[in-house]
C-alpha positions, -999 to +999 in steps of 0.1 A: -179+629+462-206+603+464-198+578+494-219+546+489-203+523+508-206+522+547-187+507+574-200+495+611-174+497+639-186+485+677-171+500+704-179+505+742-191+537+757-157+552+767-145+548+733-169+562+721-167+594+744-136+594+735-142+596+694-167+626+698-143+642+720-111+641+693-140+648+670-152+677+687-113+692+695-106+687+659-139+705+647-147+675+626-177+649+618-169+610+624-171+602+589-144+629+580-121+615+607-125+580+598-119+586+565-087+603+574-075+572+596-084+548+571-067+566+539-035+568+567-036+533+572-039+520+535-010+545+525+008+530+549+023+565+562+046+560+585+038+564+625+050+599+632+047+597+667+065+563+669+094+580+651+090+612+674+092+590+706+125+572+690+144+605+686+137+616+717+148+587+731+180+589+714+185+623+724+174+616+761+202+584+756+225+610+744+219+635+770+226+609+797+260+600+786+271+635+779+258+647+814+274+617+829+307+621+810+308+660+824+333+671+847+308+688+870+292+660+888+262+684+898+255+695+862+230+663+857+212+672+894+208+707+876+197+704+844+168+680+858+157+709+883+153+733+851+135+707+834+111+701+863+110+738+872+101+746+832+070+719+838+058+728+866+054+768+855+038+753+824+016+731+849+026+699+836+036+672+858+078+663+853+083+625+840+115+618+863 
């Protein structure tokens, strides 16, 4: 495919470094990555990350409700501790 139109984008050094790191991580080049991002926006593709976060929030609220109504008052604390232990085992900090 022949590309004959150019765009220029200004960014600070931090954003440029982040962009280059993303390009390297995805083993592509800046032009290909930018075309993908622009095409996604033009197609109106929904934001899958936002959708996933909405689903996680729903799940968290539902779990909180279920744990709150369980007959064992220690269950919530036990579940949180298992979660923290699992995150620690994977080398990730916990959020709660």
